[in-house]
N, C-alpha and C positions, 0 to 999 in steps of 0.2 A: 187620375180620372180623365184628364185631358188626353193622356196617351191612349187610354182605352177607347175613348170616343173618336178620336182622330183616326186611329187604325181601323175601327169599325166602319166609319164612313168611307174611308178609302177602299177597304175590302168590299164593301157593298157596291161601290161603283164598278169595281173590277168584275164582280160577280154578275151584275146586271148586264155589263157589256158582253160577257160570255153567254149569258142566258138568252139575250135577245138575238143572238146569232143562231140559236137552235130552231129547227123546224118543229112544228107541233108534234109530229110523230117521234121526235127525239127529245121530248121534254125531260125525260129521266136520265139523260146521258151524263150530266154533270155529277150525279150522286155517287158517293162512295161510302162504304161501310166504315163505322168508327173503329179506330184501332184501340188497343188497350190504353195507350198514352192519352189519346183524345178523350176517352171516357173518364180518365183520372182528372183532367183539367177542364172539362167542358163546363163545369158549374162555376168556374172562376173566370170572370171577364179579364182580369189583369193577367192571369197565367196564359189565357188564350192570346192576348195581345203580345205577350213576351215570347212565347214558344209555340204558338199555334202553327199548324202546317199550312203555310201560305199557298202552296200549290193546290190545295183542296178548299180554299176559301174558308178556313176554319175561323178566321176573325170576323167574317161577315154574318151579321144577324139575319140577313136575307137568306143566306145559305142554310142556316139552321131551320128557318121556316120551310125552305125548299126540301131539305132532307127529311123533315118530319112528314111533309105531304107525300113525297115519293115513297117513303117507307110504308105509310098508311095505304097507299094504292097497291103496293106489292103485297101487303098483308091481306087486303081484300081480294086480290086476284088469287092468292093461295087458297083462301077460304072457298072461292067460287070455282075451284078446280081449274085454274089457269084461264078462265074465261076473260078475254081482254075487253070487257065492257064494264061500265059503272052505271048503276041506276041513279035516278035523282036522289033517292034516300042515301045512297052511298056518297054522293057528292056533298050532300048536306053534312054527313058525318065527318067527311074529310075537312070540310070548312070549319066544323067545330074543333077538330084537332088543331088546325092551323091557328084558330083564334086563341086556343089555350097556349100554344107555343108562343104566339105573339105577346101574350100577357107575361109569360115567363121572361122573354127577351127584354121586354120593357122594364121589368123589375131589375134585371141585371144592369141595364143602362142607368137606372135611377138609384142603384145601390150606393149607399154612403153619401148621397147628396144631402141627406138630412144633417150631416155634420156641418155643411156650409150654412144651412139655415139656422142651426144652433149658434154658430159663430156670429152670424149677422145680427140675430136678435139678442143673444146673451152677452156678447162681448161688451157693447156699450153699457149695459146694466151692471156687469161685474166691475167695469172701470169706474162707473159712477159710485158704486158701493165702496170701492177702495178709496176714492176721493173723499167721500163723506166721512168715512172712518178716520182717514188721515187728518181732515180738518178738525174733527171732534177731539182727536188726541192732541193736536196742536193747541187748541183753545183750552183744553184741560191742563196742559203744561203751563200755559200762560197764567191761568187762574191760580195754579199752585204756587208759581214763583212771584206773581204780582208784577212781573216786568212786561209792560205794554209798550212796545216800539216796533217799528217796521223791521228792524234788523232781527228781532226775535221771532216775528210772525212769518216773514217772507220765506225762509228756508223750509219751514214745515208745510206751508201752503204749496210751495213749488213741488215738494216731494209728494204731496197728496195728489196733485194734478197729474203726476206721472201715470197713475193708475188709469185715469180717463184716456190719456194718450195711448196707452197700451191697448185698451179696449177698442179704440177707434182703429189702431193699426191692424188689429185682427179683423174687425168687422168690414172695413172698406174694401180690402182685396177680396175677402170672401163674397161680398156683394157683387163685385164685377165678375168674379169667377163663376158664381152661381148663375147669373144672367147669361153669360156666354155659354156655359155648359148646358144650361136649360134650353137655350135656343137650338143648339146642335142636337140635343136629344129629341126635341120636338120634330126636327127635320128627319131624323132617322126613323122615328116612330111613324111619321106620315108616310115615308117610303115603304115601311113594312105593311101598313094598311093597304096601300095601293098594290103592292106586290102580291098580297094574299088574294085579292080580287083577280089579279091577272093570272096567277097560278091556277086558281079554281076554274077560270075560263078556259085555260089550256087543257086542264084535265077533262072538263066537260066536252070539249071539242075532240080531244084525242081518243077518249074512251066512251064516246056516245054509243048507245045500244044500236 
């Protein structure tokens, strides 16, 4: 997950740098059509991070928003018989498309984060359950044998506490990882919201009636 998010953030910065160098009239210049390979892996954030085409910003969530917006503009120009203008209604429709793409990109970024929340909340409870069961078994064995001394009790209690330690060993790293990844995801999501507004502004300026 960290690999995906770090590559996404880096690719977003590279894409923004290239995007901000474009003139308003060249807004669509960075867009490329999806290849067959891209279509096969575009729904997998991990696959994009590992084998995405870096020369076309395939790892950048901002590029995916940009691509969706440019393709929608091209589609509307084709419907309007190549008329290079966009009405306010068309701009609103493109904004809706970008908002939908933003939601899907956010879902990709948050994919499998629930496993960390399960580890954080469930790990200590499972450890506690193991400890309680171990203590019960220890006292049951003591009651059956009638031998009450520290040497008889200590090994069983120590073994039972291993479950609690194991639960905490799972939960504590998951807690730090979740907070770190969550903050990076929030940063990327905020960048996407800002970019959507910026892209819509460019479209409105470049294709004003």
